[in-house]
GUDO-711843 format. One record per residue (C-alpha): residue number from 1; x, y, z. Coordinates in pm, 1 decimal, padded with zeros to 6 digits. Example, Ala and Ser with C-alpha at 12.3 -4.5 7.8 and 13.67 -1.06 7.14 Angstrom:
2
REC_n_u_v_w
REC_1_01230.0_-00450.0_00780.0
REC_2_01367.0_-00106.0_00714.0
END
This chain:
547
REC_n_u_v_w
REC_1_00000.0_00000.0_00000.0
REC_2_00107.2_00359.4_-00045.3
REC_3_00192.5_00571.6_00253.3
REC_4_-00105.5_00766.3_00379.8
REC_5_-00097.0_01138.0_00311.4
REC_6_00014.4_01386.8_00574.5
REC_7_00004.7_01762.1_00526.2
REC_8_00355.9_01841.8_00656.0
REC_9_00589.3_01802.5_00359.0
REC_10_00944.5_01663.6_00382.4
REC_11_01077.4_02013.9_00308.0
REC_12_00874.6_02159.6_00595.7
REC_13_00989.7_01881.1_00825.6
REC_14_01352.8_01945.9_00734.9
REC_15_01314.4_02315.8_00814.2
REC_16_01137.2_02249.7_01145.3
REC_17_01411.8_02009.5_01256.7
REC_18_01634.4_02315.2_01308.6
REC_19_01416.5_02422.8_01601.0
REC_20_01463.0_02316.8_01960.3
REC_21_01248.1_02006.6_02021.0
REC_22_01048.1_02210.8_02271.2
REC_23_00962.9_02460.6_01997.3
REC_24_00898.9_02187.3_01739.7
REC_25_00660.0_02044.1_01998.2
REC_26_00428.0_02342.3_01955.3
REC_27_00384.1_02259.5_01585.7
REC_28_00316.7_01895.1_01667.6
REC_29_00064.2_01991.7_01935.9
REC_30_-00121.8_02209.9_01687.1
REC_31_-00140.2_01921.2_01439.5
REC_32_-00249.1_01678.5_01711.2
REC_33_-00519.4_01914.9_01834.6
REC_34_-00654.7_01949.2_01481.7
REC_35_-00665.7_01570.4_01452.2
REC_36_-00842.1_01537.5_01787.6
REC_37_-01102.6_01797.6_01691.9
REC_38_-01183.5_01617.7_01366.9
REC_39_-01195.0_01263.5_01502.7
REC_40_-01261.0_01054.7_01811.0
REC_41_-00890.0_01057.6_01897.9
REC_42_-00779.7_01209.9_02227.5
REC_43_-00462.4_01415.8_02210.0
REC_44_-00179.5_01246.9_02401.5
REC_45_00115.1_01478.7_02463.0
REC_46_00408.8_01265.1_02575.4
REC_47_00648.9_01545.4_02492.5
REC_48_00683.3_01705.6_02834.9
REC_49_00836.7_01570.5_03153.1
REC_50_00581.6_01718.9_03391.5
REC_51_00466.2_01425.1_03609.6
REC_52_00097.4_01351.0_03655.7
REC_53_00136.9_01248.9_04019.6
REC_54_00185.8_01448.1_04339.5
REC_55_00332.4_01367.2_04678.8
REC_56_00026.5_01432.5_04893.6
REC_57_00152.7_01378.3_05249.7
REC_58_00415.8_01655.4_05256.9
REC_59_00162.8_01890.6_05102.0
REC_60_-00089.2_01803.1_05373.5
REC_61_00181.7_01877.7_05628.0
REC_62_00248.9_02211.6_05457.4
REC_63_-00111.6_02321.7_05483.2
REC_64_-00143.0_02206.0_05844.4
REC_65_00178.2_02390.4_05932.7
REC_66_00020.7_02693.4_05768.2
REC_67_-00282.1_02662.1_05996.0
REC_68_-00053.7_02655.9_06299.3
REC_69_00134.3_02962.1_06175.2
REC_70_-00194.9_03149.1_06125.2
REC_71_-00296.9_03077.0_06484.5
REC_72_00042.1_03210.5_06596.0
REC_73_-00009.7_03529.5_06399.0
REC_74_-00358.2_03580.8_06542.3
REC_75_-00231.0_03508.4_06891.0
REC_76_-00000.4_03806.2_06859.7
REC_77_-00252.2_04046.8_06706.3
REC_78_-00582.1_04013.0_06524.1
REC_79_-00833.3_04255.0_06381.7
REC_80_-01179.1_04160.6_06259.5
REC_81_-01085.1_04299.1_05918.3
REC_82_-00821.0_04028.5_05881.0
REC_83_-00509.8_04215.7_05996.9
REC_84_-00299.0_03979.3_06204.7
REC_85_00042.5_03987.7_06365.1
REC_86_00346.1_03767.0_06308.1
REC_87_00470.6_03456.0_06490.2
REC_88_00659.3_03505.5_06817.3
REC_89_00963.0_03298.6_06910.0
REC_90_00926.5_03257.8_07284.0
REC_91_00744.9_02935.7_07378.1
REC_92_00648.0_02851.2_07020.3
REC_93_00788.7_02497.8_07048.9
REC_94_00548.8_02408.9_07328.9
REC_95_00257.9_02570.7_07149.7
REC_96_00341.8_02367.3_06838.5
REC_97_00330.8_02042.6_07036.5
REC_98_-00004.9_02143.7_07185.0
REC_99_-00136.7_02224.7_06837.9
REC_100_-00032.8_01882.7_06708.6
REC_101_-00193.2_01709.2_07007.0
REC_102_-00516.7_01891.4_06930.1
REC_103_-00497.0_01804.3_06558.4
REC_104_-00335.0_01461.4_06576.9
REC_105_-00590.7_01307.6_06340.5
REC_106_-00555.7_01580.9_06079.3
REC_107_-00390.5_01498.5_05744.0
REC_108_-00019.9_01578.4_05767.9
REC_109_-00007.9_01576.7_06147.6
REC_110_00196.2_01256.4_06173.0
REC_111_00461.3_01393.2_05938.1
REC_112_00479.6_01721.0_06132.3
REC_113_00517.8_01528.6_06458.4
REC_114_00800.5_01320.9_06313.5
REC_115_00950.3_01634.6_06161.0
REC_116_00963.5_01799.7_06501.5
REC_117_01127.9_01494.9_06659.6
REC_118_01378.8_01456.2_06376.1
REC_119_01511.4_01808.3_06422.3
REC_120_01536.5_01775.1_06799.1
REC_121_01679.9_01422.0_06809.0
REC_122_01901.0_01416.0_06500.3
REC_123_02034.4_01771.2_06509.5
REC_124_01967.6_01894.3_06862.2
REC_125_01779.3_02195.8_06729.2
REC_126_01654.3_02447.4_06983.2
REC_127_01280.8_02385.2_06963.0
REC_128_01177.2_02751.0_06972.4
REC_129_01431.8_02853.5_06708.8
REC_130_01336.8_02556.4_06489.2
REC_131_00959.0_02595.7_06499.0
REC_132_00979.9_02976.1_06482.5
REC_133_01178.5_02945.5_06157.3
REC_134_00918.1_02711.1_06010.8
REC_135_00623.6_02926.7_06119.9
REC_136_00776.3_03242.0_05975.2
REC_137_00880.9_03058.4_05662.4
REC_138_00540.4_02911.4_05582.7
REC_139_00379.0_03250.4_05642.5
REC_140_00630.1_03424.8_05417.9
REC_141_00626.8_03736.9_05632.2
REC_142_01006.2_03791.5_05628.5
REC_143_01278.6_03804.8_05368.2
REC_144_01486.4_03486.3_05348.2
REC_145_01763.8_03520.1_05609.2
REC_146_02027.4_03403.3_05535.8
REC_147_01943.9_03470.8_05170.5
REC_148_02124.9_03156.1_05055.8
REC_149_01894.1_02929.8_05258.0
REC_150_01720.6_02924.6_05595.9
REC_151_01939.9_02761.9_05862.4
REC_152_01730.3_02470.4_05988.9
REC_153_01582.1_02403.9_05646.4
REC_154_01929.4_02383.6_05489.6
REC_155_02037.1_02125.2_05747.8
REC_156_01744.6_01895.8_05667.9
REC_157_01766.1_01939.7_05289.2
REC_158_02138.9_01861.0_05319.3
REC_159_02047.1_01529.7_05485.4
REC_160_01814.7_01457.3_05194.3
REC_161_02077.2_01542.0_04932.5
REC_162_02331.9_01315.9_05100.9
REC_163_02074.4_01035.4_05120.7
REC_164_01959.1_01057.1_04760.3
REC_165_02259.7_01191.2_04566.8
REC_166_02538.6_01021.8_04764.2
REC_167_02361.1_00697.4_04860.5
REC_168_02370.7_00820.3_05222.7
REC_169_02751.6_00828.4_05233.3
REC_170_02805.2_01083.8_05508.3
REC_171_03180.2_01055.7_05458.7
REC_172_03141.5_01271.0_05149.3
REC_173_03148.1_01573.4_05379.4
REC_174_02946.9_01892.7_05407.2
REC_175_02797.8_02087.7_05118.6
REC_176_02674.3_02445.4_05121.1
REC_177_02327.5_02472.1_04966.9
REC_178_02158.2_02752.9_04776.2
REC_179_01779.9_02716.3_04741.5
REC_180_01671.7_02830.9_04393.2
REC_181_01367.5_02853.4_04167.8
REC_182_01399.7_02504.1_04022.5
REC_183_01671.3_02351.4_03807.2
REC_184_01608.1_02615.8_03540.9
REC_185_01721.1_02900.7_03767.8
REC_186_02015.4_02692.0_03886.6
REC_187_02139.5_02653.1_03528.9
REC_188_02111.6_03025.8_03460.3
REC_189_02284.2_03126.6_03783.3
REC_190_02571.6_02881.8_03739.5
REC_191_02646.7_02972.1_03379.0
REC_192_02642.8_03342.7_03466.6
REC_193_02853.9_03319.3_03782.7
REC_194_03120.4_03109.3_03614.2
REC_195_03156.7_03386.8_03358.1
REC_196_03125.0_03678.6_03602.7
REC_197_03391.9_03530.0_03828.5
REC_198_03631.2_03470.0_03540.4
REC_199_03647.3_03095.0_03605.0
REC_200_03558.7_03055.5_03237.4
REC_201_03559.5_03306.0_02956.3
REC_202_03390.0_03319.7_02615.8
REC_203_03553.6_03079.2_02376.2
REC_204_03679.8_02841.2_02645.4
REC_205_03659.9_02469.8_02586.1
REC_206_03388.6_02283.4_02777.3
REC_207_03263.4_01924.5_02764.1
REC_208_02902.2_01816.9_02737.8
REC_209_02776.1_01463.2_02793.9
REC_210_02515.2_01383.0_02527.2
REC_211_02231.0_01310.7_02460.6
REC_212_02126.2_01586.8_02698.5
REC_213_01845.3_01823.4_02795.1
REC_214_01837.2_02068.1_02504.7
REC_215_01914.4_02395.3_02692.5
REC_216_02258.3_02255.0_02775.7
REC_217_02316.0_02236.0_02400.0
REC_218_02180.9_02583.7_02330.8
REC_219_02316.7_02799.2_02615.7
REC_220_02687.9_02745.7_02531.4
REC_221_02622.3_02881.1_02181.3
REC_222_02487.4_03216.7_02303.6
REC_223_02699.6_03524.8_02235.9
REC_224_02762.7_03567.1_02608.7
REC_225_02947.7_03233.2_02615.8
REC_226_03039.5_03102.2_02268.3
REC_227_03206.8_02802.8_02427.3
REC_228_03408.7_02554.4_02226.7
REC_229_03208.4_02240.8_02300.7
REC_230_03355.2_01890.2_02318.1
REC_231_03081.0_01628.7_02308.9
REC_232_03107.7_01313.6_02520.9
REC_233_02879.1_01069.1_02342.1
REC_234_02680.5_00789.8_02509.6
REC_235_02738.3_00552.7_02218.5
REC_236_02781.5_00233.8_02418.7
REC_237_02618.8_-00081.7_02276.2
REC_238_02576.1_-00433.7_02405.0
REC_239_02671.7_-00749.4_02213.9
REC_240_02337.3_-00742.0_02029.6
REC_241_02402.3_-00392.5_01899.7
REC_242_02142.7_-00234.0_02131.2
REC_243_02204.7_00100.2_02299.8
REC_244_02328.0_00090.7_02659.0
REC_245_02347.0_00472.6_02657.0
REC_246_02675.1_00451.0_02845.8
REC_247_02999.7_00634.7_02770.4
REC_248_03284.3_00425.4_02622.8
REC_249_03634.0_00480.1_02761.5
REC_250_03748.2_00656.0_02445.3
REC_251_03473.3_00914.8_02490.9
REC_252_03547.2_00971.7_02859.7
REC_253_03918.6_01000.5_02790.7
REC_254_03848.2_01329.6_02612.7
REC_255_03813.3_01475.6_02962.6
REC_256_04186.0_01432.5_03015.1
REC_257_04247.3_01743.5_02804.7
REC_258_04340.0_02015.0_03059.5
REC_259_04208.6_02278.9_02817.7
REC_260_03856.1_02158.0_02899.6
REC_261_03747.2_02390.8_03177.4
REC_262_03398.7_02260.6_03263.6
REC_263_03208.4_01935.0_03222.9
REC_264_02828.3_01959.7_03206.6
REC_265_02633.4_01639.2_03269.4
REC_266_02273.4_01534.7_03324.4
REC_267_02280.2_01216.4_03530.7
REC_268_02063.8_01012.2_03486.5
REC_269_02052.6_01134.2_03130.1
REC_270_01767.9_01302.1_02944.4
REC_271_01628.7_01148.8_02726.2
REC_272_01799.4_00805.7_02751.7
REC_273_01724.8_00804.7_03127.2
REC_274_02036.6_00610.1_03220.3
REC_275_02253.2_00670.3_03524.7
REC_276_02625.7_00665.7_03454.4
REC_277_02749.4_00313.1_03525.7
REC_278_02983.4_00262.1_03824.8
REC_279_03275.0_00186.3_03593.3
REC_280_03205.3_00508.1_03403.7
REC_281_03199.4_00704.8_03729.2
REC_282_03528.0_00549.8_03834.8
REC_283_03679.5_00626.4_03494.9
REC_284_03576.3_00993.9_03515.5
REC_285_03711.4_01025.1_03869.7
REC_286_04041.9_00867.7_03771.0
REC_287_04084.8_01090.4_03465.5
REC_288_04007.7_01407.2_03660.3
REC_289_04238.6_01324.5_03949.2
REC_290_04528.0_01222.3_03723.6
REC_291_04498.8_01443.4_03415.2
REC_292_04262.2_01735.4_03477.1
REC_293_04240.6_01811.9_03851.9
REC_294_04101.5_02162.0_03793.8
REC_295_03808.5_02039.5_03585.1
REC_296_03490.4_02203.4_03709.1
REC_297_03187.9_01974.1_03694.3
REC_298_02822.6_02078.8_03683.4
REC_299_02591.4_01780.0_03720.5
REC_300_02213.0_01802.1_03693.1
REC_301_02078.0_01507.5_03892.2
REC_302_01703.1_01566.2_03893.8
REC_303_01624.4_01204.0_03797.8
REC_304_01862.2_01042.8_04049.3
REC_305_01581.2_00940.1_04284.1
REC_306_01442.0_00707.8_04016.2
REC_307_01752.8_00483.5_04036.0
REC_308_01822.7_00274.9_04344.4
REC_309_02157.0_00332.6_04520.1
REC_310_02224.9_00634.1_04300.2
REC_311_02561.9_00807.3_04312.5
REC_312_02607.2_01159.2_04179.7
REC_313_02941.5_01286.0_04059.1
REC_314_02925.4_01504.4_04371.6
REC_315_02986.2_01187.6_04573.3
REC_316_03288.6_01082.8_04364.3
REC_317_03450.3_01422.5_04301.8
REC_318_03300.2_01646.9_04571.9
REC_319_03560.4_01923.6_04550.6
REC_320_03518.2_01959.8_04173.6
REC_321_03142.0_01935.9_04148.2
REC_322_02845.5_02170.5_04153.8
REC_323_02532.9_01959.7_04191.8
REC_324_02195.5_02081.2_04067.3
REC_325_01894.7_01903.5_04210.4
REC_326_01528.2_01977.1_04145.7
REC_327_01237.5_01840.9_04348.6
REC_328_00999.0_01882.4_04056.6
REC_329_00990.6_01535.2_03902.9
REC_330_01007.6_01305.2_04204.0
REC_331_00748.1_01488.6_04412.2
REC_332_00531.2_01612.8_04124.9
REC_333_00583.3_01981.9_04194.9
REC_334_00702.4_02153.8_03877.6
REC_335_00475.2_02447.4_03960.8
REC_336_00644.6_02500.5_04297.2
REC_337_00982.2_02574.4_04129.9
REC_338_01199.8_02403.3_04390.4
REC_339_01567.0_02341.9_04330.6
REC_340_01896.1_02349.3_04511.7
REC_341_02259.4_02408.1_04417.3
REC_342_02515.8_02217.2_04625.9
REC_343_02885.3_02308.1_04648.8
REC_344_03125.1_02130.9_04886.6
REC_345_03263.1_02349.4_05166.3
REC_346_03614.2_02263.7_05045.4
REC_347_03610.5_02309.2_04669.0
REC_348_03823.6_02399.6_04369.4
REC_349_03601.9_02695.4_04280.1
REC_350_03710.0_02892.2_04586.4
REC_351_04067.9_02777.9_04534.8
REC_352_04069.1_02890.7_04171.0
REC_353_03919.2_03227.2_04266.9
REC_354_04208.0_03281.9_04506.3
REC_355_04456.6_03192.8_04230.8
REC_356_04321.7_03430.5_03966.6
REC_357_04561.3_03695.7_03833.7
REC_358_04585.7_04006.5_04050.5
REC_359_04398.4_04224.6_03800.9
REC_360_04106.5_03980.8_03787.5
REC_361_04091.2_03958.0_04166.5
REC_362_04089.5_04336.9_04186.5
REC_363_03796.6_04358.7_03942.7
REC_364_03601.6_04100.5_04139.9
REC_365_03676.7_04271.0_04470.1
REC_366_03520.1_04584.6_04326.9
REC_367_03215.7_04387.6_04203.8
REC_368_03141.7_04245.2_04549.5
REC_369_03274.2_04533.9_04763.5
REC_370_02924.5_04640.5_04871.2
REC_371_02868.1_04305.0_05040.4
REC_372_03172.2_04265.1_05263.0
REC_373_03490.4_04440.2_05371.9
REC_374_03681.1_04135.9_05248.6
REC_375_03528.6_04053.8_04908.0
REC_376_03831.1_03842.5_04816.0
REC_377_03717.1_03591.5_05080.2
REC_378_03360.6_03564.5_04949.6
REC_379_03287.4_03200.0_04869.2
REC_380_03179.0_03099.8_04520.8
REC_381_02836.9_02984.0_04639.4
REC_382_02775.3_03321.9_04806.5
REC_383_02877.1_03490.3_04481.9
REC_384_02612.7_03277.8_04310.8
REC_385_02354.1_03422.1_04549.2
REC_386_02470.3_03778.8_04490.9
REC_387_02494.1_03736.7_04113.1
REC_388_02139.0_03600.8_04107.2
REC_389_02024.6_03947.5_04216.2
REC_390_02276.3_04164.2_04028.0
REC_391_02481.6_04192.9_04350.2
REC_392_02311.3_04518.7_04452.4
REC_393_01995.1_04332.2_04553.0
REC_394_02175.9_04061.8_04748.4
REC_395_01993.4_04169.4_05065.5
REC_396_01662.9_04062.3_04907.0
REC_397_01798.0_03748.5_04739.2
REC_398_01688.3_03394.4_04809.2
REC_399_01405.1_03157.7_04734.2
REC_400_01073.4_03256.7_04892.6
REC_401_01037.1_03112.0_05238.6
REC_402_00708.5_02924.9_05169.1
REC_403_00886.5_02752.1_04880.2
REC_404_01173.3_02661.5_05112.3
REC_405_00920.1_02522.5_05360.0
REC_406_00765.5_02290.0_05104.3
REC_407_01115.6_02183.4_04995.8
REC_408_01194.0_02106.9_05360.6
REC_409_00879.0_01896.6_05399.9
REC_410_00946.9_01701.9_05080.8
REC_411_01296.7_01629.8_05212.1
REC_412_01168.5_01529.9_05553.6
REC_413_00906.9_01301.1_05398.7
REC_414_01179.2_01110.5_05212.8
REC_415_01416.1_01099.9_05510.0
REC_416_01147.8_00955.6_05736.4
REC_417_01033.1_00696.5_05479.8
REC_418_01277.5_00432.4_05600.5
REC_419_01123.5_00156.3_05387.0
REC_420_01131.8_00375.1_05072.8
REC_421_00763.5_00307.3_05014.7
REC_422_00707.2_00628.0_04818.5
REC_423_01017.1_00569.0_04606.9
REC_424_00915.9_00213.1_04524.2
REC_425_00564.9_00323.9_04431.0
REC_426_00688.4_00603.3_04203.2
REC_427_00943.5_00377.3_04036.4
REC_428_00688.5_00099.3_03989.0
REC_429_00445.7_00338.2_03819.5
REC_430_00710.5_00456.3_03574.5
REC_431_00829.0_00106.1_03490.8
REC_432_00474.0_-00019.9_03440.5
REC_433_00428.0_00250.7_03178.6
REC_434_00764.4_00169.5_03023.3
REC_435_00666.4_-00196.5_02988.6
REC_436_00329.4_-00109.2_02835.2
REC_437_00507.1_00102.2_02572.6
REC_438_00774.6_-00150.4_02483.9
REC_439_00540.5_-00450.2_02483.8
REC_440_00385.5_-00296.5_02170.2
REC_441_00718.8_-00224.1_01999.8
REC_442_00882.6_-00498.6_01798.8
REC_443_01217.5_-00451.5_01971.0
REC_444_01251.4_-00617.4_02310.1
REC_445_01285.2_-00386.1_02606.0
REC_446_01630.3_-00413.1_02761.9
REC_447_01634.2_-00476.2_03135.4
REC_448_01871.3_-00229.0_03295.7
REC_449_01882.0_-00131.7_03666.1
REC_450_02039.9_00199.3_03562.8
REC_451_01732.9_00290.3_03356.8
REC_452_01507.1_00534.3_03540.8
REC_453_01230.4_00480.6_03284.5
REC_454_01127.4_00844.9_03321.0
REC_455_01179.3_00887.8_02947.7
REC_456_01237.1_00633.0_02677.2
REC_457_01443.1_00704.6_02369.1
REC_458_01330.8_00476.5_02087.1
REC_459_01578.6_00448.2_01799.2
REC_460_01362.1_00414.4_01488.4
REC_461_01662.5_00337.5_01266.1
REC_462_01778.3_00058.2_01495.4
REC_463_01423.6_-00080.5_01503.2
REC_464_01402.4_-00071.2_01122.4
REC_465_01736.7_-00244.6_01073.3
REC_466_01703.9_-00506.6_01346.2
REC_467_01352.9_-00619.0_01250.4
REC_468_01334.1_-00547.9_00875.9
REC_469_01693.4_-00537.0_00753.6
REC_470_01955.6_-00299.0_00624.2
REC_471_01793.4_-00250.7_00282.2
REC_472_01471.5_-00132.1_00442.0
REC_473_01663.1_00111.0_00660.6
REC_474_01841.0_00256.5_00356.6
REC_475_01507.4_00298.9_00180.8
REC_476_01353.0_00463.2_00487.1
REC_477_01636.6_00713.1_00520.7
REC_478_01618.4_00796.1_00149.9
REC_479_01240.7_00846.9_00144.6
REC_480_01172.5_01005.8_00483.6
REC_481_01296.0_01276.5_00715.7
REC_482_01401.4_01159.3_01063.9
REC_483_01102.1_01343.0_01211.3
REC_484_00845.6_01193.8_00971.3
REC_485_00715.3_00951.4_01230.9
REC_486_00651.5_01242.4_01469.5
REC_487_00438.6_01425.2_01216.0
REC_488_00250.3_01106.1_01124.3
REC_489_00178.6_01037.7_01491.2
REC_490_00050.6_01392.7_01542.1
REC_491_-00157.2_01411.4_01223.2
REC_492_-00294.0_01055.5_01222.4
REC_493_-00329.6_00968.2_01591.4
REC_494_-00306.6_01300.3_01786.3
REC_495_00004.8_01176.1_01968.9
REC_496_00292.8_01414.4_02043.7
REC_497_00648.8_01290.4_02098.7
REC_498_00982.1_01473.2_02066.4
REC_499_01273.5_01416.6_01829.6
REC_500_01576.0_01253.0_01989.6
REC_501_01806.4_01435.2_01749.4
REC_502_01708.4_01760.7_01918.9
REC_503_01879.7_01631.1_02234.1
REC_504_02199.2_01539.7_02041.7
REC_505_02083.2_01178.5_02033.7
REC_506_02048.4_00964.2_01721.2
REC_507_01870.9_01161.5_01448.5
REC_508_01622.6_00879.4_01388.7
REC_509_01517.0_00847.9_01752.4
REC_510_01212.4_00977.5_01939.6
REC_511_01168.0_01066.3_02306.1
REC_512_00863.6_00945.6_02496.7
REC_513_00791.5_01091.1_02840.6
REC_514_00659.5_00817.6_03070.1
REC_515_00559.3_01067.8_03336.0
REC_516_00273.3_01282.0_03221.4
REC_517_-00006.0_01067.6_03073.7
REC_518_-00254.4_00812.8_03210.6
REC_519_-00081.3_00476.5_03237.9
REC_520_-00285.8_00294.1_02974.2
REC_521_-00198.5_00564.9_02718.6
REC_522_00146.5_00417.3_02672.2
REC_523_00005.0_00098.1_02524.5
REC_524_-00169.2_00309.3_02260.4
REC_525_00148.1_00507.9_02189.0
REC_526_00344.6_00187.3_02134.3
REC_527_00071.1_00045.9_01910.9
REC_528_00058.6_00365.5_01704.4
REC_529_00434.4_00371.4_01654.2
REC_530_00427.3_00010.3_01538.3
REC_531_00134.6_00079.0_01306.1
REC_532_00331.7_00355.2_01134.1
REC_533_00638.0_00134.4_01108.2
REC_534_00421.4_-00130.0_00937.2
REC_535_00294.3_00137.2_00700.7
REC_536_00654.1_00219.2_00606.1
REC_537_00728.7_-00150.2_00553.6
REC_538_00423.6_-00199.4_00329.9
REC_539_00521.4_00098.6_00115.8
REC_540_00878.1_-00031.1_00091.3
REC_541_00760.1_-00374.5_-00024.7
REC_542_00519.1_-00223.9_-00274.1
REC_543_00789.3_-00002.0_-00423.5
REC_544_01068.9_-00260.0_-00433.1
REC_545_00865.5_-00571.5_-00500.3
REC_546_01023.0_-00742.9_-00200.0
REC_547_00825.1_-00973.4_00023.2
END
């Protein structure tokens, strides 16, 4: 049979492939919506990573904590028109315990009770100071002080980061944390501060582990940076020729070049969703220590909680690494904008600042002179905070205190879940969807404990060759654009996926988000992809006369 008609021509597809996949997505959504309006199809947008679940218990605790804080405000002052006071420190710990006793059956009360005990027993917090910070924070009636992160909240979030990013290895040491508006803000702040503090300059050589979240591909090309990018490709294959999405030694050995100033990584990767294998981590650590000890590493580890016993590069090379973590995916809170930047208290960034040429140090001292009498001693992470507010507004910097409170409660929820029940449930949901997708695809799903399953990158070219042969693959590449299957899915079935090539993955691959659609939808997506592949095969046989 001939291929069914679609309105987007090969020439239009080729032009649109130049866009970021997140911009191309808008075109695909428009096509899918048109299809849905003209048929019984329901639009399925598997292009975004926004999860369709939420962590309910820490949110219940947030709202109950808010009720306590309101009673504290009214206790101080209250007018019938709704004008209230602010929380008072003295005796607030006892009043909090009384409030919990009165509301012990309320949703979130158990978590708040455990939260109180954790702070007192694990960290010997002063109960009035601890609860006063939380009450003020949830009310949002004060600026964040310190602006980098509230004191008690930082301590608890640090415990969470060590648990989840370092597999609870407390020997890794202490990290300073900066609470930020999600991973997006973290990326912007880090890129800018590296430049502002002359740790990198436009035109410098950096390394980027690919495939990767598209902004990491695009930001280095901006005029402000114009970095010389060395790509570290995840081109590992198993004995059957299937992708492992790991980094072969010859790729990692590129990092031995001392001219490479910064390594940017997303781990686990996006879209392949694979954590770097232990041998790969060891290889990177060995190369850095032996050949490139001043390599600065920025690792974005938002998906780390979806892999058991996860290790971030911050746990292997703590002095060299800036870790970016976002709470958005694991706890279903992209709208909260919750992220954190972690830098070890003993790090190469501070060391390199101290070793800059005298003229550069003088310029930087002038930049930060309004903040301290000794700007040369200002730590890199505190420069990040200042730079995030153009230095002059450092006194009003910091993530809003209600946001920090919810971040704290998410962290506490995970720390207190000793059996990892929430983690197992979230992982099971993702992997159920992954199985439903791949059960409909003619390639067998590879079992891999390093696979988060949050996204799945399906290599259409590999599928074509493995199942239907090299001649069919050659025909397909001659007749079609790599994105043709995306446009067919949108126009014929109202399904939206993204192009893997837009993430510096294989051109003929597509990315499926397993996070944001009803579970049974993934069976339909797999069936639709296979149906289009069969349509290609039928057209190939008709044209070539092959059986």
